[in-house]
C-alpha positions in Angstrom: 168.4 3.3 -22.0 165.5 5.4 -20.8 162.2 3.7 -19.9 159.3 5.4 -21.5 156.6 4.4 -19.1 156.6 4.6 -15.3 156.3 1.2 -13.9 153.7 0.3 -11.4 154.9 -1.1 -8.1 153.7 -4.6 -9.1 155.7 -4.4 -12.4 158.7 -3.1 -10.6 158.6 -5.9 -8.0 158.2 -8.5 -10.8 161.4 -7.5 -12.5 163.8 -10.6 -12.5 166.7 -8.4 -11.2 164.7 -7.5 -8.1 163.2 -10.9 -7.4 163.4 -11.7 -3.7 165.3 -8.5 -3.0 162.4 -6.3 -1.8 159.4 -6.8 0.4 156.4 -7.8 -1.5 153.6 -5.2 -2.0 151.5 -6.2 1.0 154.4 -6.3 3.4 155.6 -3.0 2.0 152.2 -1.4 2.6 152.1 -2.8 6.1 155.6 -1.5 6.8 154.9 1.9 5.6 151.6 2.0 7.5 153.6 1.4 10.7 156.0 4.1 9.8 153.1 6.5 8.9 151.4 5.7 12.3 154.6 6.3 14.2 154.8 9.0 16.9 157.6 10.9 15.2 158.0 11.4 11.5 161.1 9.4 10.3 163.0 10.6 7.3 162.8 8.1 4.4 166.6 7.5 4.5 166.0 5.8 7.9 163.4 3.3 6.8 163.8 2.9 3.0 166.8 0.6 3.2 164.8 -1.8 5.5 162.6 -2.5 2.5 165.5 -4.2 0.8 166.9 -5.9 3.9 168.8 -3.0 5.5 171.7 -3.1 3.0 173.4 0.2 2.4 173.3 -0.3 -1.3 169.9 -0.6 -2.9 169.4 -3.6 -5.2 168.6 -1.5 -8.2 171.0 -1.5 -11.2 169.2 1.4 -12.7 168.9 4.8 -11.0 165.5 5.4 -12.7 164.1 2.2 -11.2 165.3 3.2 -7.7 163.7 6.7 -8.2 160.4 5.1 -9.3 160.5 2.7 -6.3 161.1 5.6 -3.9 158.3 7.6 -5.5 155.9 4.7 -4.9 157.0 4.4 -1.2 156.6 8.1 -0.6 153.2 8.0 -2.3 152.1 5.3 0.2 153.4 7.3 3.1 151.7 10.5 1.8 148.4 8.6 1.5 148.6 6.6 4.8 149.8 9.3 7.2 146.8 11.7 6.7 144.4 8.8 6.4 145.5 7.5 9.8 145.5 10.9 11.5 142.0 11.7 10.0 140.5 8.3 11.1 139.8 7.2 7.5 142.5 4.6 6.9 141.3 1.2 5.6 142.8 -2.1 4.8 144.6 -2.0 1.4 142.8 -3.6 -1.5 143.0 -7.4 -1.5 143.5 -7.8 2.3 140.5 -9.9 3.2 139.0 -12.4 5.6 139.1 -16.0 4.3 136.8 -18.8 5.2 139.5 -21.5 5.1 142.6 -19.6 6.3 140.9 -16.9 8.5 142.7 -14.1 6.6 144.1 -14.3 3.1 147.9 -14.2 2.4 147.9 -10.6 1.5 146.4 -9.6 4.9 149.0 -11.8 6.6 151.8 -10.2 4.6 150.4 -6.8 5.5 150.3 -7.6 9.2 153.9 -8.9 9.0 155.0 -5.7 7.4 153.3 -3.6 10.1 155.0 -5.7 12.8 158.4 -5.2 11.0 157.8 -1.5 10.8 156.8 -1.4 14.5 160.2 -2.9 15.4 161.9 0.2 13.9 159.7 2.6 15.9 159.2 0.6 19.1 161.5 2.8 21.2 159.5 5.9 20.2 156.3 4.1 21.1 157.7 3.0 24.5 158.9 6.5 25.1 155.4 8.1 24.7 153.4 5.1 25.9 155.4 3.7 28.8 154.7 0.2 30.1 152.5 1.2 33.0 150.4 3.7 31.1 146.8 3.3 29.8 148.1 4.1 26.3 150.4 1.1 26.5 147.4 -1.1 26.8 146.1 0.4 23.5 149.5 -0.2 21.9 149.6 -3.8 23.2 146.1 -4.5 21.9 147.0 -3.3 18.4 150.2 -5.3 18.3 148.4 -8.4 19.7 145.7 -8.1 17.1 148.1 -7.8 14.2 150.1 -10.7 15.6 147.0 -12.8 15.7 146.1 -12.0 12.1 149.6 -12.6 11.0 149.6 -16.1 12.5 145.9 -17.1 12.9 146.6 -20.9 13.2 148.6 -20.5 16.4 146.2 -17.9 17.7 143.2 -20.2 17.1 145.0 -23.0 19.0 145.8 -20.7 21.9 142.2 -19.5 22.0 141.0 -23.1 22.0 143.2 -23.9 24.9 141.7 -21.0 26.7 138.2 -22.3 26.1 137.3 -19.7 23.4 135.9 -21.1 20.1 134.9 -19.6 16.8 136.1 -17.4 14.0 134.0 -14.4 15.2 137.0 -13.2 17.2 139.0 -12.9 14.0 136.2 -11.1 12.2 136.0 -8.6 15.0 139.8 -8.1 15.1 140.1 -7.8 11.3 137.2 -5.3 11.2 138.6 -3.4 14.2 142.2 -3.0 12.9 141.5 0.2 10.9 139.9 1.9 14.0 142.7 0.6 16.2 145.5 1.8 13.9 143.9 5.2 13.4 143.2 5.6 17.1 146.8 4.7 17.9 148.3 7.1 15.3 146.0 9.9 16.5 146.8 9.3 20.2 150.6 9.2 19.4 150.3 12.5 17.5 148.5 14.1 20.4 151.2 12.8 22.8 154.0 14.2 20.7 152.4 17.6 20.4 152.2 18.0 24.2 
């Protein structure tokens, strides 16, 4: 049976047959942001399966659904890669600061996705930004910032134990993430071109 309309990613993720089989939209956006920022361009077949848990077989019963899903993933990558390299990437819509929870669930999920994507590319990062390099401090700062936003409660407790109070730290980190991710992607691209 042919589907007449192309499904949005939200509609696709909401299909009962795919429930809990794919990363949610915010985690997906984070994961693909990490892949788009990576020093070397990875072919989709290396990272797409990780969006459904790394299984060789995609959880789609319908080839058209798989094709639509892949088109959405490639569209994200095609949007994010140039935005990162041109210093114009911004948080995806809906990722926001939150008075009660520091950052909202979508922002936490996004950060989790970036951290998952970074795991796939970490050897490439370590290769171009070795541990004793100045660039490694930039990389470490980005990973630390994303980790803090992913788990703000633990981060707040750690800061309190260090004598640092206030949510201002998180506002600065949240607002600085786009600049940090763009700077990291630009720096990595420059290193790879050498």
